[in-house]
Backbone as CSV, one residue per row, in Angstrom:
resi,resn,N_x,N_y,N_z,CA_x,CA_y,CA_z,C_x,C_y,C_z
1,MET,2.556,-5.858,-6.958,2.517,-4.134,-6.191,2.873,-5.347,-4.515
2,SER,3.452,-4.827,-3.187,4.046,-5.421,-2.281,3.542,-4.717,-1.064
3,GLN,2.909,-5.718,-0.511,2.388,-5.459,1.355,3.450,-4.160,1.424
4,ARG,4.470,-4.250,1.303,5.083,-2.957,2.377,4.157,-2.055,2.003
5,ARG,4.193,-1.785,0.503,3.679,-0.659,0.139,2.562,-0.211,0.711
6,GLU,1.990,-1.075,0.947,0.568,-1.145,1.118,0.285,-0.428,2.539
7,LYS,0.638,-1.450,3.106,1.069,-0.654,4.346,1.627,0.271,5.335
8,LEU,2.738,0.912,4.505,2.972,2.479,4.593,2.130,3.300,4.245
9,VAL,1.294,2.641,2.988,0.757,3.884,2.347,-0.982,4.460,3.624
10,LEU,-1.144,2.522,3.936,-2.718,2.752,4.961,-2.376,3.548,5.956
11,THR,-1.121,3.188,6.935,-0.400,3.828,7.952,-0.368,5.453,7.726
12,TYR,-0.167,5.658,6.910,-0.151,7.245,6.868,-1.290,7.743,6.736
13,LEU,-2.379,6.858,6.470,-3.259,7.607,5.976,-4.085,7.378,7.228
14,CYS,-4.132,5.965,8.017,-4.816,5.838,8.920,-4.683,6.931,10.273
15,LYS,-2.797,8.007,9.907,-1.903,8.176,11.412,-3.198,10.666,10.960
16,VAL,-3.337,10.601,9.073,-3.440,11.103,8.966,-5.105,12.108,9.246
17,CYS,-5.754,10.585,8.506,-7.010,10.900,8.519,-8.205,10.347,10.155
18,ALA,-6.595,10.173,11.241,-7.681,9.938,11.889,-8.163,10.982,12.754
19,ASN,-9.851,10.730,12.913,-10.889,11.081,14.056,-11.373,12.608,13.044
20,LYS,-11.404,12.234,11.351,-11.821,12.780,10.250,-13.053,11.877,10.304
21,LYS,-14.121,12.848,9.840,-14.988,11.946,8.629,-14.468,11.310,7.410
22,ALA,-14.117,12.694,6.533,-13.163,12.286,5.142,-12.365,13.702,5.372
23,HIS,-11.161,12.871,4.684,-10.070,13.831,4.360,-9.942,13.896,2.816
24,LEU,-9.316,14.978,2.431,-8.977,14.745,0.960,-7.093,15.490,1.209
25,ILE,-6.873,14.448,0.048,-5.604,14.408,0.254,-5.076,14.224,-1.117
26,SER,-4.273,15.389,-2.094,-3.307,14.465,-3.190,-2.150,13.274,-2.441
27,PRO,-2.329,12.420,-4.443,-1.167,11.612,-4.363,-0.210,11.707,-3.820
28,TYR,0.173,13.222,-4.384,1.478,14.016,-4.383,2.090,14.206,-2.875
29,GLN,1.089,14.370,-1.912,1.319,14.709,-0.737,1.621,13.152,-0.269
30,ILE,1.167,12.033,-0.178,1.007,10.606,0.407,2.448,10.316,-0.640
31,ALA,2.846,11.086,-1.245,3.882,10.366,-1.675,5.364,11.015,-1.077
32,LYS,5.466,12.255,-0.975,5.934,13.395,-0.437,6.445,12.639,0.845
33,ASP,5.427,12.853,2.046,5.069,12.171,2.967,5.909,10.762,3.908
34,LEU,5.983,9.926,2.773,6.234,8.490,2.771,8.193,8.697,3.159
35,ASN,8.535,7.412,3.057,9.637,7.148,3.332,10.382,7.377,2.111
36,PRO,11.200,7.966,2.403,12.694,9.268,1.376,12.743,7.884,0.521
37,LYS,12.915,7.182,0.872,13.617,6.078,-0.240,12.110,5.151,-1.094
38,LEU,11.326,5.646,-0.291,10.404,4.408,-1.389,9.775,5.811,-2.578
39,VAL,9.658,5.335,-3.228,9.696,6.163,-4.674,8.145,6.292,-5.187
40,LEU,7.321,6.512,-5.020,5.535,6.152,-5.822,5.617,6.890,-6.555
41,THR,4.830,6.563,-7.807,4.329,7.059,-8.834,2.860,7.076,-8.300
42,VAL,2.111,8.021,-9.312,0.584,8.479,-8.991,-0.368,7.216,-9.264
43,SER,0.426,6.872,-10.688,-0.638,5.116,-11.052,-0.211,4.165,-9.881
44,GLU,0.179,4.497,-8.845,1.291,2.941,-8.311,-0.004,3.768,-6.669
45,ILE,-0.341,4.649,-6.529,-1.026,5.069,-5.400,-2.269,4.883,-5.686
46,ASP,-2.989,5.135,-6.968,-4.075,4.647,-7.404,-4.599,3.055,-6.913
47,GLU,-3.558,2.305,-6.890,-3.410,0.871,-7.608,-3.901,0.275,-5.415
48,ILE,-2.658,1.120,-5.340,-2.744,1.083,-3.414,-4.548,1.039,-2.731
49,MET,-5.118,2.813,-3.225,-5.597,2.971,-3.112,-6.906,2.014,-3.423
50,ALA,-7.058,1.451,-4.581,-8.329,0.375,-4.972,-8.443,-0.742,-4.776
51,ARG,-6.730,-1.094,-4.139,-6.469,-2.232,-3.185,-7.084,-2.469,-1.502
52,LEU,-6.419,-0.778,-1.490,-7.157,-1.276,0.045,-8.928,-0.608,0.719
53,SER,-9.206,-0.270,-0.613,-10.761,-0.175,-0.210,-11.794,-1.099,-0.826
54,LEU,-10.470,-2.172,-1.419,-11.105,-3.751,-2.064,-11.267,-4.945,-1.093
55,GLU,-10.013,-4.117,-0.044,-9.632,-5.135,1.717,-10.646,-4.021,2.811
56,ASN,-11.346,-3.578,2.222,-12.049,-2.560,3.634,-12.019,-2.220,4.223
57,TYR,-10.151,-1.105,3.906,-10.123,-0.466,4.689,-10.820,0.888,5.163
58,LEU,-10.625,1.368,3.841,-11.134,2.596,3.926,-11.784,2.999,1.784
59,ASP,-12.859,4.059,2.194,-13.286,4.237,1.049,-12.531,5.519,0.500
60,PHE,-12.742,5.490,-0.901,-12.028,6.884,-1.298,-12.542,6.799,-3.085
61,VAL,-12.927,8.755,-3.088,-13.038,8.890,-4.216,-12.049,9.631,-4.949
62,ALA,-11.813,9.668,-5.625,-9.852,10.086,-6.678,-11.075,11.819,-7.713
63,SER,-10.667,12.604,-7.701,-11.630,13.720,-8.472,-10.308,14.596,-9.064
64,GLU,-10.730,15.425,-9.772,-9.843,15.880,-10.542,-10.207,17.930,-10.217
65,GLY,-9.636,18.445,-9.777,-9.931,19.922,-9.554,-9.191,20.589,-10.049
66,LYS,-9.300,21.779,-9.224,-8.644,23.133,-10.628,-7.375,23.002,-9.855
67,ASN,-6.845,22.866,-8.690,-5.873,22.595,-7.533,-4.883,21.413,-8.733
68,GLY,-5.138,20.569,-8.733,-4.977,19.174,-9.608,-5.949,17.976,-9.313
69,TYR,-5.329,16.887,-8.749,-5.380,15.984,-8.777,-5.506,15.024,-7.053
70,TYR,-7.275,14.612,-6.635,-7.266,14.378,-4.817,-7.829,13.730,-4.720
71,TYR,-7.491,12.529,-3.385,-8.417,12.113,-2.834,-9.680,12.413,-1.881
72,CYS,-10.954,11.858,-1.645,-10.940,12.102,-0.869,-11.012,11.041,-0.024
73,VAL,-10.882,10.901,0.765,-10.468,9.170,1.708,-11.637,9.509,3.270
74,THR,-12.150,7.906,3.302,-12.929,8.231,4.535,-12.890,6.787,4.886
75,LEU,-12.181,6.615,6.030,-11.345,5.056,7.024,-12.601,4.575,6.992
76,LYS,-12.535,3.152,6.932,-13.471,2.286,7.371,-13.372,1.846,9.154
77,ASN,-14.376,1.108,9.323,-13.980,0.486,10.824,-12.346,-0.150,10.950
78,LYS,-12.431,-0.966,9.813,-10.970,-1.971,9.736,-9.653,-0.918,9.621
79,GLY,-10.215,0.537,8.589,-8.883,0.706,8.270,-8.899,1.944,10.278
80,LYS,-10.104,2.575,10.466,-9.777,2.597,11.791,-8.386,2.044,12.693
81,THR,-8.660,1.137,12.857,-8.549,-0.223,13.868,-7.011,-0.936,13.572
82,PHE,-6.827,-0.629,12.747,-5.330,-0.830,11.695,-3.848,-0.840,12.691
83,LEU,-3.673,0.512,12.934,-2.502,0.490,14.129,-2.874,0.155,15.092
84,ALA,-3.566,-0.117,15.746,-4.295,-0.916,17.231,-3.927,-2.281,16.587
85,ASP,-3.900,-2.478,15.752,-4.376,-3.907,15.055,-2.946,-4.710,15.088
86,GLN,-2.170,-3.367,14.667,-0.726,-3.749,13.853,0.523,-4.117,15.763
87,LYS,-0.092,-2.955,16.608,0.317,-2.817,17.590,-0.087,-3.936,18.766
88,LYS,-0.896,-5.371,18.011,-0.980,-6.147,18.890,-0.616,-7.470,18.347
89,GLN,-0.698,-6.547,17.018,0.523,-8.157,16.259,1.674,-8.151,16.630
90,LYS,2.135,-7.187,16.871,3.694,-7.232,16.959,4.302,-7.546,18.509
91,LYS,3.271,-7.139,19.502,2.956,-7.691,20.584,3.164,-9.631,21.307
92,ALA,1.810,-9.768,20.212,2.045,-11.221,20.221,3.175,-12.184,19.602
93,MET,4.214,-11.300,18.816,4.869,-12.154,18.144,6.163,-12.082,19.200
94,ALA,6.202,-11.279,19.917,7.391,-10.847,20.679,6.866,-11.682,21.499
95,MET,5.625,-11.752,22.236,5.802,-13.186,23.109,5.986,-14.289,22.314
96,LEU,5.871,-14.744,21.636,6.010,-15.897,20.817,7.778,-16.175,21.439
97,ILE,7.976,-15.143,20.344,9.437,-15.189,20.115,9.852,-15.123,21.767
98,LEU,9.262,-15.148,22.687,9.613,-15.027,24.274,9.606,-16.085,24.981
99,ARG,8.045,-16.707,24.625,7.921,-17.962,25.075,9.245,-19.063,24.802
100,SER,9.025,-18.877,22.990,10.410,-19.873,22.367,11.020,-20.351,22.756
101,ILE,11.994,-18.857,23.134,13.200,-18.605,23.936,13.493,-19.883,25.545
102,PHE,12.387,-18.918,26.353,12.073,-19.582,27.643,12.402,-21.169,27.501
103,LEU,10.810,-21.756,26.335,10.879,-23.091,26.556,12.427,-23.917,26.076
104,ALA,13.540,-22.693,25.013,14.521,-23.575,24.994,15.245,-23.588,25.753
105,THR,15.373,-22.927,26.629,16.649,-22.870,27.732,16.055,-23.691,28.798
106,VAL,14.780,-24.214,29.073,14.033,-24.908,30.118,14.075,-26.103,29.766
107,SER,14.203,-26.399,27.801,14.582,-28.020,28.116,15.947,-28.328,27.703
108,PHE,16.904,-26.413,27.663,18.390,-27.005,27.802,19.229,-27.486,28.547
109,VAL,18.299,-26.785,29.768,19.156,-26.795,31.430,18.248,-28.177,31.824
110,PHE,17.086,-29.276,31.260,16.538,-30.488,31.724,17.249,-31.338,31.237
111,GLY,17.897,-31.140,30.224,18.443,-32.263,29.073,19.958,-32.290,29.816
112,LEU,20.376,-31.348,31.145,21.370,-30.795,31.028,22.131,-31.600,32.728
113,ILE,20.638,-31.114,33.654,20.203,-31.962,35.002,19.949,-33.717,34.462
114,LEU,19.857,-34.065,33.450,18.891,-36.023,33.011,20.816,-36.344,32.647
115,LYS,21.175,-35.246,32.145,22.662,-36.036,31.468,23.376,-36.101,32.798
116,ILE,22.807,-35.071,33.567,24.454,-35.769,34.853,23.905,-36.839,35.701
117,VAL,22.653,-36.697,35.716,21.470,-37.893,36.659,21.998,-39.228,36.724
118,PHE,22.154,-39.340,35.037,21.857,-40.102,34.411,23.640,-41.234,33.825
119,LYS,24.729,-40.386,34.189,26.715,-40.503,33.691,26.971,-41.284,35.176
120,SER,25.618,-40.870,36.341,26.774,-41.392,37.679,26.197,-42.802,37.375
């Protein structure tokens, strides 16, 4: 199973379950609300939920009721801070790229200056 799918499901759950102690949600609802190009089966969602629970992002209980199959999802601290952590990670990556571009530019200019100085 890909990490991309896990990340999409976790992002969705973080948005839906924000500021709630527990949230009741159907795997069909998760599959429907995710990216329309991404097709997830109930068994795939079960595997993703189990993996996210093992990685300490959330707790969930799967139950079969008269209205269908549902998860009772509770986000743990790691799950509650997931979206903020993703923003920090993207910002850090952008800063790393900008710093690399700046250093490459300075190095190139410095090389040109040295070439001009020693050519004379």
